[in-house]
C-alpha positions in Angstrom: 31.4 4.2 -41.3 28.6 3.3 -38.9 29.5 2.8 -35.2 27.1 0.6 -33.2 27.2 1.2 -29.5 26.1 -1.8 -27.4 23.4 -1.1 -24.9 24.3 -1.2 -21.3 22.5 -3.9 -19.3 21.8 -1.4 -16.6 20.0 1.0 -19.0 17.7 -1.8 -20.4 16.1 -2.3 -16.9 15.1 1.4 -16.4 11.4 1.9 -16.3 9.5 5.1 -16.2 7.5 5.7 -13.0 4.4 7.8 -13.2 3.0 8.5 -9.7 -0.5 9.1 -11.0 -0.9 5.8 -12.8 1.1 3.8 -10.3 -0.4 5.2 -7.2 -0.7 1.8 -5.5 3.1 1.3 -6.0 3.8 4.7 -4.4 2.1 3.6 -1.1 3.4 0.0 -1.2 5.2 -0.9 2.0 3.6 1.8 4.0 0.8 -0.4 5.3 -1.9 1.8 3.8 -3.7 2.4 0.5 -4.7 5.7 -1.0 -8.2 6.9 -0.9 -10.0 6.6 -4.2 -13.4 7.7 -5.2 -13.5 4.9 -7.8 -13.1 2.2 -5.1 -16.2 0.0 -5.1 -17.1 -1.6 -1.9 -18.2 -5.2 -2.2 -21.8 -6.1 -1.3 -22.2 -7.3 2.2 -25.0 -9.7 1.1 -23.5 -13.0 -0.1 -25.9 -15.5 -1.7 -26.1 -19.2 -2.5 -28.7 -20.0 -5.2 -29.9 -23.5 -5.9 -32.8 -24.7 -8.1 -34.8 -27.8 -8.9 -37.6 -28.4 -11.4 -40.1 -26.4 -9.4 -38.3 -24.1 -6.9 -35.4 -21.7 -6.5 -33.8 -21.6 -3.0 -31.8 -18.6 -2.0 -29.6 -18.4 1.2 -28.3 -14.9 1.8 -25.9 -14.0 4.5 -26.6 -10.6 6.0 -24.5 -10.3 9.2 -25.4 -7.9 11.9 -28.9 -7.2 10.7 -32.3 -7.8 12.4 -35.3 -9.3 10.6 -37.0 -5.9 10.7 -34.1 -4.3 8.8 -34.3 -6.7 5.8 -36.7 -6.3 2.8 -37.3 -8.7 -0.1 -39.1 -7.8 -3.3 -40.0 -10.2 -6.1 -41.0 -8.9 -9.5 -41.5 -11.7 -12.0 -38.0 -13.3 -12.3 -36.2 -10.4 -10.5 -35.4 -10.7 -6.8 -34.1 -7.7 -4.8 -32.8 -8.0 -1.2 -32.0 -4.8 0.8 -31.0 -4.3 4.4 -30.5 -1.1 6.3 -29.4 -0.6 9.9 -28.6 2.2 12.3 -26.7 1.7 15.6 -25.5 4.0 18.3 -23.1 3.3 21.2 -22.0 5.6 23.9 -19.5 5.1 26.7 -19.5 7.4 29.7 -17.1 7.9 32.5 -19.0 9.7 35.2 -20.6 12.7 33.5 -18.1 13.0 30.7 -18.7 11.2 27.4 -15.5 9.3 26.6 -16.6 7.7 23.3 -19.7 8.0 21.1 -19.9 5.8 18.0 -22.6 5.7 15.3 -23.0 3.4 12.5 -25.5 3.6 9.6 -25.3 1.3 6.7 -27.2 -0.4 3.9 -26.7 -3.2 1.5 -28.5 -4.1 -1.7 -28.4 -7.1 -3.9 -30.6 -7.8 -7.0 -30.5 -10.7 -9.4 -32.5 -12.2 -12.2 -33.7 -15.8 -12.2 -34.3 -18.0 -15.3 -38.0 -18.3 -14.6 -40.7 -16.1 -13.1 -41.5 -16.7 -9.4 -45.0 -17.6 -8.1 -45.2 -14.7 -5.6 -48.3 -16.1 -3.8 -46.4 -19.2 -2.7 -43.0 -17.6 -2.1 -41.6 -17.7 1.5 -38.9 -15.9 3.4 -37.3 -16.8 6.7 -34.6 -14.9 8.6 -32.6 -16.5 11.4 -29.1 -15.9 12.8 -28.1 -13.4 10.0 -29.2 -15.8 7.2 -32.2 -15.1 5.0 -33.7 -18.1 3.3 -36.0 -17.6 0.4 -38.1 -20.4 -1.2 -39.3 -19.2 -4.6 -41.6 -21.5 -6.5 -41.4 -21.1 -10.3 -44.4 -20.0 -12.4 -45.5 -18.3 -15.6 -46.8 -14.7 -15.5 -45.7 -11.4 -13.9 -46.8 -9.7 -10.7 -44.8 -7.9 -8.0 -45.0 -8.7 -4.2 -43.0 -7.7 -1.2 -42.4 -10.8 1.0 -43.0 -10.7 4.8 -40.1 -12.2 6.6 -41.0 -14.7 9.4 
């Protein structure tokens, strides 16, 4: 004779908890997230790309940067934008240093367009944290670093 024992509804809801695979769950509710070497920081350079029959137009938001800190390189149909900054701030109270903060950071963004760019006619303008590139289309390949106005 075979006896079948019905499962308890409480036992069917039990789930195994592995703290190494569910690390986010372990810290949930504490208002913090664990440090992870695998965490990828998102690019600070956000772009809008439009095109018509003859030209690509790129608008890139690069907040907190100066024109001198931004570099643009065009190589055929590949466009690379990089920005690097270094800032220091010091607060003194009399002769004692109360606070000294340093910031150094860089951002990089590269993308490929559908057509090669005519580097000789390409233009770059930077104003109020927004880089605007006008990239006329062409056939052929040469590399040129653009001067930002």
